[in-house]
N, C-alpha and C positions, 0 to 999 in steps of 0.2 A: 120760628126762631130756634126751637129745639132740634128741628130737622137739619138746619144749616150747620149747627155745631157738630152734629153726628157725622155729617158728610166730611167736614174738615178733619175730624179725628181719624177717619178711615181712608183718606186719600193716599195714593202710592207715591213713587219717586217722580221727581220732575225729569224732564228731558236732559237738562243740564247735569243733574245728579247721575243719571244713567251713563252719559257720555264720560264723565269723570271716572266712574267705576270701571267702565270698559277699558279706558286708557290705562288706568292703574293695573287692572288685571292683565292687560297686554304686556306691560313692562315686566310684571312678575313672571308671566309665561315665557317671555323672551329670555329672561335670566335663567329660568329653569332649563329651557332647551339648550342655551349656551353652556351651562354647567354640565348638562347631560352629555352634550357632544364632546366637550373637553374630557370628561370622564371616560367615554367610550374610546376616544382616540388614545388616551393614556393607557387604557386596558389593552387595546390591540397592539400598541407600541411595546408595552412590556411583555405581552405574549409573544411577539416576534423576537424580542431580545432574549427571552427565556429559551425559545426554540433554537435560536442561533447559538446560544451558550451551550445547550445540550448537545447539539449537533457537533460543535467544536470539541467538546470533551469526549464524545463517542469516537470521533475520528482520531483524536490523539491516542486514545487507548488502543484503537485498532492498529494504528501505525506502530505504537510502542511494542505491541505483541509480535508484529512481524520483525522488527529490529532485533528483538531478543531471540528470534529463531534464525537469525542470519548465521550461516555456517552450520546449522543443525543437521547432523547426519550427512554432511557434505564437506566441502573444502573451503578454506579461507582464501586460497589463491591457487588455482589449477596449474598455473605456470611454474610454481616453485614448491609445491607440496611434496616433501620427500617420501611420503607414505603412498603416493600413487605408483602402482606397479608399472614398470616399463622395461623394455629390453635394454641391455647394456649398450652404451654408445648412442642411444636414441634419445630425443628430447622427452621430457616428462609428459608434454602434451603439445600437439601441433599448434601453431599460431594462426594458420589460415586453412580454409576449406569450407565444406558444406556446413559443418556444425559450429559456426562461429560462437553461438551462445554457449556451447560446451567448452570451447577452448578458452574463453574468457570468463568462465565460471569462477565466481569469488563471493565471499560473504557479503561484501558491499562494493557497489560500483556507483560512484557519484557522477552525475551529469551536472557539473557546476553551471548554474543559471540555465539549466536545460529546459525549463518551462517558460522562460522569458519571452521567446519569440511568439508563443501562442497566446500570451496574456498582455497585449499592448497597453491596456488601461493600467495594469499593475506596474508595467515598466514606466508609464508616464507619471505614476505616483511615487516613483523612486524605488520600487521593489524590483528584484531580479530573482524570481523564484527558481529553485533547483528542481531536479528530478533525480530519482535514485532507484537502483535495482538491487534487490536482496536475493541472494542465493541460499537455498537450504531445502529442507523437507517441510512443506507447508500444509500437507494433507493428512499426515499420520505421525504417530510417535513410535511406530513399530518398524523393525526390520524382520524379514521373513527368512526362515531356515530353508536352504536349498537341499532337496533330496538327491537329485541328480540332474545333469544337464544333457540335452540332446541336440545335436547339430542339425541344421537344415530343416527343422520342423516348426519354426515359429511362423506367425501369420505373414511375415514379410521375408521368409527364407533364411532367417538367421538362426540363432541359438535359442532354444527354449529351456528355461529353468523350471523344472518341476518342483513344487514346494512341499515341505513336510506338513501334512495335514494335522498331525498330532503334535501341535505346538501352540503355545498361548496366543501368538498373533493370529494364527488361523482359526482358533476357537472363537476369537472375537469377530472375525470375518464371517464365519459359518453361522454365528448367532444372529446376523442381520437378516431382515426380511428378504433381501435379494443379494446373496453373497457375490454372485458374479458381478453385478453392477458396483457393489462396494469396493471390491478389489480393483476393478477397472478404474473407478474414480480416484483411488489412491495413486495409481501410476499414470493415469491420463485424465487430469482434471478438465481438460477441454477436448471434446470429441474431435478426432481427426487431426489433432496437432501432435507433434513429436516432442517428447520430453526425454529425461535421462533417468537411468537407474544407477545407483552406486552398488557395485558388487565387492564385498569384503571377503578376503580369503582367510585361511586359518593362521596366517602369519600377521594379520592385522593390516595388510596392504589393501589399497582400494583400486578399483577400475571404474571409470565413468563411461557408460555404454548407452547409446540411443535406444529408446524403446520403439517398437513398431507403431507406425501412425494409425494403421487400421484398427488394431485392437492390441493394447499393451499388456493386458493381464486378464485373467478370468478364472472362473470356477466351473467345473463340469460335474454334474451329478449332485446328490445330496447325502447327508448323513455320513456313515462310515464308508460309503462308496464314492464320496466326493474326491475329486482331484483338482489341484490348483496349479497355475503356471504364470510365469512372466515371460513375455516374448521380447527378445533383443534383436536389434538390427546390427548385426556384426559384419555387414558387407564392407564397410569402410573403417569401422572401429572394432577390430576383432577382440574377443575375450582371450587374453594371453594366458599361457600355461606357465607353470613353474620352470619348465625346461627352457622356455623362451626368455623369461626374465632373469634366470639364474638366482641371484640373491635378492631380487627386488619384488618378491611376492609372486602372485599368479595362482591359477587353479592347479591343484596337485592331485587331481583325480576324482573318482567317484566316492560317494559316501555322505551320509547325513552330517551336517555341521562343517563340511569342508568350505562351503560358501554360504553367505547370507546376502540378501538383496533388499534395498529400500529405494523408494522414489526420491527424485531430486527435482526441484523446480526453481524458477526465477520469477519474482513478482516485481512489477514496475509501479512506482508511485509518482504521479505528476499532476500539475495543474493545466487545464486546458478547457476550452468551451466544448459543449456537446456537438458532435458531428454526426448528423443523422444519415450521411452517406456511408457511414461505417455500420456494419451489421451489429457489432457489439453495442453501439450507442443507440440503435433504433428503439429499444424499450424506454428510453428516456426522452423521446421526442416531445412529450407534453411539457417538459421542463425547459425547453429552449427559450431563450430570450430573443425576441425579434429585434431588440435594440442592440444586440451583440455586446452587452455590458456584463455578462454573467459567466463566471468561470467556476469549474467544479474540481474537487479532488478525486481523482480516479486511481483505482488499484487494478492492475491488468496482469495476467499471466503472460510470460514471455516464452516462446518455444525454444527449441534447442538450436535453431538457426539464428536466434537473436531477434526474432520478429514478434512484436506484440500480437497476441491472439485475439479472438473475438470474445473471450471471457472477460468482460469489463464490469467492474463494480464501482458505482458512484457512491463514494463514502461521505462526502460532504458538499452541500451546495454553497454557493457564494463564497468560495475560497479565493483569496487574493495573494497570499504569500506562503511559501514553503521553503525554509532554509535549514541546512544541515551543517554541523561542525563536529569535529572528532577530537577525542583524547586518544593518543597513540603512544605506545611504548616503542621508541625508535632506537633504543640502545643496541649495541651488538649482541648477537645471539649468545656469545660466550659469557657475557657478564650477567645477563638476565637481571639487570638492576631494577627493573620495573619503575624507571623514572618517566613519568608521563609528560608528554608535550601536549598542551591544550591550545586549540585554535578557536578564534572567534567565529561568529556566524557569517561575518562579511569578509573572512580571510580566504583569498584565492588559493592558498596552499592546501586547503582541504582537498581540492581536486587531485593534487599530486599524490596524496596518500592513497586515495580510492579511485584512481584512474583505471582505464581499460588496461588489464594486465597483459593483453596480447600486443599492445603497441607501446606501453610504458613499462619496461622491465623493472624500473626503480619503484613502481607503485607497491605499497605495503598494506593492502586492506586487511591482511591477516593480523596485523599488529594493532588494529583499532580495538580499544578497550571499552569505549563508551561512545555513544552518539548523542549529541545535543541537537535538538531541533525545535524550530518554531513554526507553528501553524497559525495563520490569521484568516479569519472569515469576516465578512461584513454583514450588516443588517440587510434584509431583503429590500427595504424601502429607503430611499434617500430622504432623511428627515432632519437634516441639520443645515444651518445657513452659512457655516464657515468651517474652515479646517482648524485643526489643533495638533501641534507637535509636541511630544514628550521629550524633554532634554535627557540625553543619556551620556554620562561622563565616562566614555569608554571609546578609545580610538578605533577599536575593532568592531564596534557596534554603534554606528551613527545614530543620530536622533531618529526616533521612530514615531510616525504619525498615528494619530488615533481617529482620523477621519479619512474617507476615501471618496474621490470624485467619481460618480458613475456616468458622467458625461464626458465628451471629448475634451472639454475644458470647463472649469468652474470658476466663477468670479466670486469675490468676497460678497457675502450677503445673499448669494444665490442658493436656493434650496436644492442643491445637487449633491450634497455630502451625505454619505452613510457612515454610521458608527462602525468601528472596528473592534473585534474581540481577538486577542492573541493569547496563546499559551506557549510558553517556553519550558521545555522539560528535558530530561536525560534518560536514556535507556542503556543499560549495561549490555554489552555483547558477550554473554556468558560463554558462548560456543567458540569464541576466538580468544578467550582469556589465557589459554595455555599454549598458544601458538607463537613460537619464536623463530621459525625458519624465515 
């Protein structure tokens, strides 16, 4: 009897109790797994959003910096700049020829809706992205004192400008680990491509001359024995003398300080997909979307013929829209009233102000005082079920969506919508601020 009681007190769970415990534990485990999965998805979603936001802000600041250098150590409009040296009775600058990029050199050249054709999904979403070219000095803040010029000795048979070694700009170059490469990179940021140099004379007039494509500049020797030079292609664009230009500037002879020279480039900003058939895009092959639903914001150097080079910089992934608008002083030169005309981001008149100056003589890119722009990127993953449009009470800026369909078409309730992030900001064109021609 005592043994039976002892067995009853020490017996374990019954089968039914074990089954109930297992089922209850399973429900708890399923809840924990579900919560963990949701937390993980939320974490990755927020990480993607943060990365997209950071890339957007970085791209905006990069673009803003370039806009603020528009016209820096260059010209606002090569076709009308009164400070460009030229012979009496001749045009300030040709409008056609080999160096189309030189002839249409301007601080700002807008390609209105210039990225739309290459971004069909953006166009389907109601966007019409622009492209823009900015002209100026984007590689250095220095101009270099010319010691003397020598005809027929450049690497392409033109004029060689020998630089004054004992000057602050050259001290900075000589302090580099490779002075020859540093000076070359300033005047020729893309190897084998032709860019331009601005030559300033002692009257304050300018000439824009192509540099040699083979080697634009360089340094020979080291220390006090070093010599430095810039090579110009003067075969089709000669370096004019004061005798040839009369009162319109020009080189007035030998001597330190008679001439100064600095590099000039053009950079192009646009939206487009990665094209692995292009040499410049090849490094980004791993980022190509096989679905064809991915566009990027690119910054590219444009050579002096107006052709984009192979120096391509991918600034932001998953870009879907890029729009520009201008504030311009369009009053007559004589009044200089500084009364700004402000255009909206969807106003087609922006093109008229910053059009190609070789084909539209009425274009006034030199009168632009600030640039408004909007850059929009999307999340990398479509994670929303429906679209959403923010109402905007402005006729020049229609309602703007906050969702983007990454498919050829998205139905309501379909998980094909990606979230959008947009920044609209403004950059002052400080180098164009005093131009009234």
